[in-house]
C-alpha positions as CSV (number, residue, x, y, z in Angstrom):
1,M,-4.5,54.0,-131.2
2,S,-7.8,55.7,-131.2
3,P,-10.5,54.9,-128.7
4,K,-13.3,52.7,-129.9
5,K,-16.3,54.6,-131.0
6,K,-19.7,53.4,-129.8
7,K,-22.2,52.9,-132.5
8,K,-25.3,55.1,-131.8
9,L,-28.3,52.8,-131.5
10,T,-31.7,53.7,-132.9
11,F,-34.8,53.6,-130.7
12,F,-35.9,50.2,-132.1
13,Q,-32.4,48.7,-131.7
14,K,-32.5,49.8,-128.0
15,I,-35.8,48.1,-127.5
16,Q,-34.6,45.0,-129.3
17,R,-31.5,44.9,-127.1
18,F,-33.5,45.4,-123.9
19,W,-35.9,42.6,-124.9
20,R,-33.1,40.2,-125.7
21,E,-31.3,40.9,-122.4
22,T,-34.5,40.6,-120.4
23,I,-35.3,37.2,-122.0
24,G,-31.7,36.1,-121.2
25,E,-32.0,37.1,-117.6
26,L,-35.4,35.4,-117.2
27,R,-33.8,32.1,-118.5
28,K,-31.4,32.3,-115.6
29,V,-34.1,32.5,-112.9
30,T,-34.8,29.5,-110.7
31,W,-38.5,29.4,-110.6
32,P,-40.2,27.8,-107.5
33,T,-42.2,24.6,-107.8
34,S,-45.9,24.7,-107.4
35,E,-45.6,23.4,-103.9
36,E,-43.0,26.0,-102.9
37,A,-45.2,28.8,-104.4
38,W,-48.2,27.7,-102.3
39,K,-46.1,27.5,-99.1
40,M,-44.8,31.0,-99.7
41,T,-48.3,32.3,-100.5
42,K,-49.6,30.8,-97.2
43,L,-46.8,32.3,-95.3
44,V,-47.4,35.8,-96.8
45,M,-51.1,35.5,-96.0
46,L,-50.4,34.5,-92.4
47,V,-48.0,37.4,-91.9
48,M,-50.5,39.8,-93.4
49,A,-53.2,38.5,-91.1
50,L,-51.0,38.9,-88.0
51,M,-49.9,42.4,-89.0
52,A,-53.5,43.4,-89.6
53,M,-54.4,42.2,-86.1
54,I,-51.5,44.0,-84.5
55,L,-52.2,47.2,-86.4
56,G,-55.9,47.0,-85.7
57,L,-55.2,46.5,-81.9
58,L,-52.7,49.5,-81.9
59,D,-55.3,51.6,-83.7
60,F,-58.0,50.7,-81.2
61,L,-55.7,51.4,-78.2
62,F,-54.5,54.8,-79.6
63,S,-58.0,55.8,-80.4
64,Q,-59.1,55.0,-76.9
65,L,-56.2,56.9,-75.5
66,I,-57.1,60.0,-77.6
67,T,-60.7,59.7,-76.5
68,L,-59.6,59.5,-72.9
69,L,-57.4,62.5,-73.3
70,V,-60.0,64.6,-75.1
71,A,-62.7,63.7,-72.4
72,L,-60.5,65.1,-69.6
């Protein structure tokens, strides 16, 4: 038996296959409800605010430390 030969696809056939497979995968996705999306959005905003405060504090402390070291 001879091995199966793969048919060489044209550029447009590749795009068509990619699009068809993408749509098929998107149909399998479980999308969040509106309420779940808002809860996750609020959580992300809270984490971003906390991280901004932590990084801002660390930046301030390190800049003060550098200023202290340079002044000596």
